[in-house]
N, C-alpha and C positions, 0 to 999 in steps of 0.2 A: 466459596471454595472451588466450585466448578470452573469459574472464570480464571482463577489463579492457576489451576491445573492446565487448562487449555493454553493460557499464555506461556506457561513453562514449556509445554510440548512444542509450541510454535517456535519459541526462541531456541530451544534445543536443536530442532531440525534446521533452523536457519544457520546456526553455527556449525552444525555437522556437514552442511553442504558447502559452506564458503571456503573452508580450508582445502578440500579436494579440488575445488575449482581453481583456487590460487595455485596449487601445486601443478595441476595439469597445464595451466597457462604458462607457468615458468619452465616447464619441461618441453613444451611444444614450440616455443618461440626462441629465436636465436638470442645470444647474449646482448647484442647491440639494440634489439627492439623490445626488450623485456619491460622497461618502464613505460614505453608507449602502449604496449599490449595491456598492461595492468590498468593504465589510465582509461583506455577504451572499454575494458571489461567493467570497471566501476561506474563509468558513465552509463552504460547499458543497464547495469543492475539497479542503479539509483533511479534511472528514468522509468524502467518497468515496475519498480517497486514503489515509487513515489507518486506517480500520476494516477493509476487506476484506483488506488485505495480511497483517496478523498472523494473521487467522483462517485464510486459505489456507495460510500458511506452517506454522502449528501443525497443521493437518490433514495436511499433507504429512509432517511429522515423526511424527505419530501412526501414519500408514499404514506407515512404515518400521520399526515396532517388531516385534521377533520374540518377546519374552518380557515379559509384563506382570506387575507385582507384584499379589498378591491381598491385599487388606486387608478382613477381615471380610466376605468375599463380594462385595466391590466392586472394580472395577478401580482400581489405584493408579498408581504411576509405572512407566516403562518401564525394564527391566533391561538389555536387549540390543537395539541397533539394527542393522539391515541397512545397512551402509555404502554398498553399491552402489545401494540404493534412495533414499538421501538425495542 
């Protein structure tokens, strides 16, 4: 239940901030450049929202590993995860 509440709050604030940003972009840019401005805005939003999340999540998973596989002297896959750390 706590996770569902947290997800609801995150999604709510995401949608509450996207419409004012769209409106501000449409009001600040001239008519001829609106489609270009919206394209650039969504490229930036998707890049900043899509790249750091998986990197941070992968780092969190790697930190919860207790036993790493050894492949030719290099770190391989994780054998055992600490469930409480995840």
